[in-house]
N, CA and C of each residue as an Amber inpcrd file, in Angstrom:
protein
   213
  32.7540000  33.8710000  23.9930000  32.5910000  32.6330000  23.2680000
  32.1870000  31.4920000  24.2040000  32.8190000  31.4400000  25.3540000
  32.5170000  30.3740000  26.3070000  31.0990000  30.5020000  26.8560000
  30.6170000  31.7280000  26.9660000  29.2490000  31.9050000  27.4620000
  28.2400000  31.3800000  26.4400000  28.5440000  31.5470000  25.1410000
  27.6650000  31.0170000  24.1010000  27.6320000  29.4890000  24.1600000
  28.7870000  28.9120000  24.3530000  28.8670000  27.4590000  24.4430000
  28.0850000  26.9670000  25.6600000  28.1900000  27.6720000  26.7500000
  27.4600000  27.2890000  27.9610000  25.9520000  27.3890000  27.7310000
  25.5300000  28.4390000  27.0400000  24.1050000  28.5970000  26.7410000
  23.6400000  27.4730000  25.8230000  24.4490000  27.1580000  24.8050000
  24.1020000  26.0700000  23.8960000  24.0310000  24.7260000  24.6300000
  24.9690000  24.4810000  25.5160000  24.9480000  23.2310000  26.2900000
  23.6940000  23.1430000  27.1470000  23.2880000  24.2540000  27.7130000
  22.0790000  24.2830000  28.5320000  20.8470000  23.9830000  27.6790000
  20.7940000  24.5950000  26.5080000  19.6590000  24.3700000  25.6180000
  19.6220000  22.9310000  25.1180000  20.7810000  22.3950000  24.7710000
  20.8380000  21.0160000  24.2810000  20.4210000  20.0470000  25.3750000
  20.8850000  20.2630000  26.5870000  20.4990000  19.3580000  27.6740000
  18.9950000  19.4430000  27.9530000  18.4450000  20.6560000  27.8190000
  17.0030000  20.8270000  27.9980000  16.2370000  20.0910000  26.9010000
  16.7040000  20.2000000  25.6560000  16.0570000  19.5000000  24.5530000
  16.1510000  17.9830000  24.7100000  17.3000000  17.5010000  25.1530000
  17.4630000  16.0620000  25.3640000  16.5250000  15.5560000  26.4560000
  16.3720000  16.3400000  27.5110000  15.4700000  15.9630000  28.5970000
  14.0280000  15.9080000  28.0910000  13.6310000  16.9260000  27.3210000
  12.2830000  16.9470000  26.7530000  12.0720000  15.7870000  25.7920000
  13.1140000  15.4740000  25.0140000  13.0210000  14.3730000  24.0650000
  12.8190000  13.0440000  24.7970000  13.5450000  12.8390000  25.8790000
  13.3970000  11.5830000  26.6220000  12.0240000  11.5000000  27.2920000
  11.5120000  12.6320000  27.7620000  10.1620000  12.6400000  28.3450000
   9.1150000  12.3520000  27.2810000   9.2740000  12.9520000  26.0980000
   8.3440000  12.7020000  24.9970000   8.4090000  11.2480000  24.5580000
   9.5990000  10.6830000  24.5250000   9.7650000   9.2920000  24.1270000
   9.0540000   8.3630000  25.1130000   9.1430000   8.6480000  26.3940000
   8.4530000   7.8440000  27.3990000   6.9390000   7.9750000  27.2410000
   6.4720000   9.1830000  26.9510000   5.0380000   9.4030000  26.7420000
   4.5380000   8.6160000  25.5390000   5.2910000   8.6600000  24.4480000
   4.9020000   7.9260000  23.2420000   4.8790000   6.4330000  23.5200000
   5.8590000   5.9340000  24.2570000   5.9100000   4.5050000  24.5880000
   4.6850000   4.1010000  25.4110000   4.2930000   4.9190000  26.3660000
   3.0980000   4.6330000  27.1660000   1.8410000   4.6500000  26.3040000
   1.7600000   5.6070000  25.3890000   0.6040000   5.6760000  24.5020000
   0.5320000   4.4520000  23.5940000   1.6670000   4.0060000  23.0800000
   1.6880000   2.8100000  22.2340000   1.2550000   1.5800000  23.0200000
   1.6930000   1.4810000  24.2610000   1.2900000   0.3580000  25.1000000
  -0.2260000   0.3590000  25.2960000  -0.7990000   1.5270000  25.5460000
  -2.2500000   1.6380000  25.7050000  -2.9850000   1.2830000  24.4150000
  -2.4540000   1.7340000  23.2810000  -3.0880000   1.4450000  21.9950000
  -3.0800000  -0.0530000  21.7320000  -1.9520000  -0.7150000  21.9930000
  -1.8770000  -2.1590000  21.7650000  -2.8280000  -2.9140000  22.6910000
  -2.9930000  -2.4410000  23.9160000  -3.9390000  -3.0840000  24.8340000
  -5.3660000  -2.9470000  24.3080000  -5.7100000  -1.7720000  23.7940000
  -7.0480000  -1.5800000  23.2260000  -7.2530000  -2.4350000  21.9910000
  -6.2380000  -2.5370000  21.1470000  -6.3480000  -3.3730000  19.9550000
  -6.5560000  -4.8400000  20.3210000  -5.8750000  -5.3020000  21.3760000
  -6.0960000  -6.6840000  21.8370000  -7.5350000  -6.8760000  22.2740000
  -8.0950000  -5.8940000  22.9770000  -9.4950000  -5.9970000  23.4100000
 -10.4450000  -6.0040000  22.2160000 -10.1680000  -5.1570000  21.2360000
 -11.0150000  -5.1150000  20.0450000 -10.9310000  -6.4380000  19.2860000
  -9.7250000  -6.9680000  19.1550000  -9.5530000  -8.2370000  18.4480000
 -10.2900000  -9.3630000  19.1750000 -10.1900000  -9.3940000  20.4910000
 -10.8900000 -10.4130000  21.2730000 -12.4000000 -10.2820000  21.0940000
 -12.8960000  -9.0490000  21.0810000 -14.3300000  -8.8250000  20.8830000
 -14.7830000  -9.2850000  19.4990000 -13.9590000  -9.0320000  18.4980000
 -14.3040000  -9.4630000  17.1440000 -14.3740000 -10.9790000  17.0730000
 -13.4170000 -11.6770000  17.6860000 -13.4500000 -13.1490000  17.6740000
 -14.6730000 -13.6770000  18.4130000 -15.0170000 -13.0530000  19.5350000
 -16.2100000 -13.4860000  20.2770000 -17.4760000 -13.2600000  19.4610000
 -17.5600000 -12.1230000  18.7990000 -18.7340000 -11.8250000  17.9790000
 -18.8240000 -12.7970000  16.8080000 -17.7070000 -13.1000000  16.1890000
 -17.7010000 -14.0490000  15.0700000 -18.1580000 -15.4230000  15.5360000
 -17.6470000 -15.8630000  16.6660000 -18.0720000 -17.1540000  17.2200000
 -19.5510000 -17.1610000  17.5520000 -20.0530000 -16.0670000  18.0910000
 -21.4710000 -15.9690000  18.4160000 -22.3470000 -16.0420000  17.1740000
 -21.9350000 -15.3560000  16.1210000 -22.7030000 -15.3910000  14.8780000
 -22.7050000 -16.8010000  14.2890000 -21.5700000 -17.4690000  14.3430000
 -21.4940000 -18.8430000  13.8320000 -22.3920000 -19.7650000  14.6530000
 -22.3770000 -19.6060000  15.9730000 -23.2100000 -20.4490000  16.8290000
 -24.6970000 -20.2000000  16.5580000 -25.0970000 -18.9540000  16.4580000
 -26.5050000 -18.6400000  16.1820000 -26.8970000 -19.1680000  14.8070000
 -26.0110000 -19.0380000  13.8360000 -26.2850000 -19.5710000  12.5080000
 -26.4350000 -21.0790000  12.5070000 -25.6070000 -21.7550000  13.2720000
 -25.6950000 -23.2120000  13.3570000 -27.0120000 -23.6400000  14.0050000
 -27.4090000 -22.9620000  15.0650000 -28.6700000 -23.2890000  15.7360000
 -29.8560000 -23.0190000  14.8030000 -29.8280000 -21.8830000  14.1140000
 -30.9120000 -21.5530000  13.1860000 -30.9770000 -22.5670000  12.0500000
 -29.8260000 -22.9880000  11.5620000 -29.8000000 -23.9860000  10.4950000
 -30.3540000 -25.3140000  10.9840000 -29.9680000 -25.7300000  12.1810000
 -30.4360000 -27.0010000  12.7380000 -31.9550000 -27.0090000  12.8710000
 -32.5040000 -25.9700000  13.4970000 -33.9500000 -25.9440000  13.6980000
 -34.6930000 -25.7240000  12.3740000 -34.1390000 -24.9130000  11.4920000
 -34.7580000 -24.7100000  10.1930000 -34.8020000 -26.0080000   9.3960000
 -33.7340000 -26.7640000   9.4480000 -33.6850000 -28.0540000   8.7470000
 -34.7110000 -29.0160000   9.3380000 -34.8220000 -29.0470000  10.6470000
 -35.8220000 -29.9260000  11.2850000 -37.2360000 -29.5150000  10.9220000
 -37.5020000 -28.2220000  10.8600000 -38.8340000 -27.7460000  10.4760000
 -39.1430000 -28.1360000   9.0250000 -38.1620000 -27.9630000   8.1420000
 -38.3680000 -28.3450000   6.7410000 -38.5980000 -29.8550000   6.5910000
 -37.8760000 -30.6370000   7.3760000 -38.0960000 -32.0970000   7.3270000
 -39.4880000 -32.4430000   7.8320000 -39.9420000 -31.7750000   8.8830000
 -41.2720000 -32.0620000   9.4370000 -42.3580000 -31.6390000   8.4400000
 -42.1720000 -30.5530000   7.7490000 -43.1530000 -30.1020000   6.7620000
 -43.1650000 -30.9840000   5.5400000 -42.0340000 -31.5780000   5.1970000
 -41.9480000 -32.4190000   4.0090000 -42.4830000 -33.8150000   4.2410000
 -42.5780000 -34.2120000   5.4750000 -43.0130000 -35.6030000   5.7510000
 -44.4920000 -35.7660000   5.7680000
């Protein structure tokens, strides 16, 4: 009976060790995912700002051209 308990204790300690290693791996992966998401979000904001700036410039020059043609 005691040998079974010893075997079970060995298996449980092995599972706990594997679980803690897996937990650390998952935590590292989540950290990497959040870093990538921050980069993607920053890129989206930069692209949005760029589109707004190009649109504003196109509107400004288009309006000036229309005013020159109308005069």
